[in-house]
C-alpha positions as CSV (number, residue, x, y, z in Angstrom):
1,X,-77.3,-28.8,-59.4
2,X,-77.4,-26.9,-62.2
3,X,-73.6,-27.1,-63.5
4,X,-72.9,-29.1,-66.4
5,X,-69.9,-30.3,-68.5
6,X,-70.3,-31.0,-72.2
7,X,-68.7,-32.4,-75.0
8,X,-70.4,-31.9,-78.4
9,X,-69.7,-33.5,-81.9
10,X,-67.3,-36.6,-80.6
11,X,-67.0,-38.3,-83.8
12,X,-66.1,-42.1,-83.0
13,X,-65.9,-45.1,-85.8
14,X,-67.8,-48.3,-84.7
15,X,-69.2,-51.7,-85.6
16,X,-72.8,-51.1,-85.3
17,X,-75.7,-52.4,-86.9
18,X,-78.0,-55.3,-87.6
19,X,-77.4,-56.2,-90.9
20,X,-74.6,-58.6,-92.0
21,X,-72.7,-55.8,-94.0
22,X,-72.8,-53.9,-91.0
23,X,-71.1,-55.9,-88.8
24,X,-68.4,-56.1,-91.3
25,X,-67.5,-52.4,-91.3
26,X,-66.9,-49.4,-89.2
27,X,-69.7,-46.3,-89.1
28,X,-69.6,-42.9,-88.1
29,X,-71.3,-42.0,-84.9
30,X,-71.4,-38.7,-83.0
31,X,-72.0,-38.1,-79.0
32,X,-73.2,-35.2,-77.1
33,X,-73.0,-35.8,-73.4
34,X,-73.7,-33.0,-70.6
35,X,-72.7,-34.5,-67.1
36,X,-73.9,-33.1,-64.0
37,X,-70.8,-31.8,-62.0
38,X,-70.4,-28.9,-59.6
39,X,-67.9,-26.8,-60.7
40,X,-67.4,-24.6,-57.8
41,X,-64.9,-26.5,-56.4
42,X,-62.1,-26.5,-59.4
43,X,-63.4,-22.8,-60.1
44,X,-62.5,-22.0,-56.6
45,X,-59.1,-23.9,-56.6
46,X,-58.3,-23.7,-60.3
47,X,-57.1,-27.2,-59.7
48,X,-57.6,-29.2,-63.0
49,X,-57.9,-32.8,-60.8
50,X,-61.4,-31.2,-59.3
51,X,-62.8,-31.4,-62.4
52,X,-64.4,-33.4,-65.3
53,X,-61.6,-34.4,-67.5
54,X,-63.2,-34.1,-70.9
55,X,-60.3,-35.3,-72.3
56,X,-60.4,-38.4,-70.5
57,X,-64.0,-39.0,-70.9
58,X,-63.4,-38.6,-75.0
59,X,-60.7,-40.8,-75.2
60,X,-62.9,-43.2,-72.6
61,X,-65.7,-43.2,-75.4
62,X,-63.5,-43.7,-78.2
63,X,-62.0,-46.6,-76.6
64,X,-65.1,-47.9,-75.8
65,X,-66.3,-47.8,-79.3
66,X,-63.0,-49.5,-80.9
67,X,-63.3,-52.5,-78.7
68,X,-67.2,-53.0,-78.5
69,X,-69.5,-54.2,-81.0
70,X,-73.3,-53.7,-81.0
71,X,-76.3,-54.4,-83.1
72,X,-78.3,-51.6,-81.4
73,X,-77.2,-48.2,-80.8
74,X,-79.7,-48.1,-77.7
75,X,-77.3,-50.6,-76.2
76,X,-74.5,-48.7,-76.8
77,X,-75.8,-45.6,-75.3
78,X,-77.1,-47.9,-72.6
79,X,-73.9,-49.4,-71.8
80,X,-71.7,-46.5,-72.3
81,X,-73.8,-44.4,-69.9
82,X,-73.3,-47.4,-67.1
83,X,-69.5,-47.2,-67.7
84,X,-69.2,-43.7,-67.8
85,X,-71.0,-43.2,-64.9
86,X,-69.3,-45.7,-63.0
87,X,-65.6,-44.7,-64.2
88,X,-66.0,-40.9,-63.9
89,X,-68.2,-41.3,-60.6
90,X,-70.9,-39.0,-62.4
91,X,-74.1,-38.0,-60.7
92,X,-76.5,-37.8,-64.1
93,X,-75.5,-37.9,-67.7
94,X,-77.8,-36.7,-70.8
95,X,-76.1,-38.8,-73.9
96,X,-77.3,-37.8,-77.6
97,X,-76.1,-40.6,-79.9
98,X,-76.4,-40.1,-83.6
99,X,-75.8,-42.3,-86.6
100,X,-75.3,-40.1,-89.5
101,X,-76.1,-41.9,-92.8
102,X,-78.4,-44.4,-91.3
103,X,-81.3,-43.0,-93.2
104,X,-80.3,-41.5,-96.6
105,X,-83.0,-38.9,-96.4
106,X,-82.3,-37.6,-93.1
107,X,-79.1,-35.9,-91.6
108,X,-78.8,-38.2,-89.0
109,X,-80.9,-40.7,-86.4
110,X,-80.2,-41.5,-83.1
111,X,-81.4,-41.4,-79.3
112,X,-81.1,-39.4,-76.2
113,X,-80.7,-40.8,-73.0
114,X,-80.4,-39.3,-69.5
115,X,-79.3,-41.4,-66.5
116,X,-78.6,-40.7,-62.9
117,X,-76.2,-42.8,-60.7
């Protein structure tokens, strides 16, 4: 399948990090997602219920970050994708997770993962 639904630059705040001081604050995270989805059905029917609801997915990610705490962005990325696949019946997801400000000399650092259901 070649169709994708994407979300770019979704900003969330989360308690994330290995250092004691990081566990006491919220830090900025930025998410980019690409989700495989056959867009022919929603296009043919013009029916919102046949689409991937990117607002619902965005709200899910924001709530996920608000409710959970991780040391590693790798762990956050894996757990989030597992839950997204289950909650939204996704067949494949590419997630780029950035932690801007983690390295002073870099615009951002992060991980990129691809997972299939």
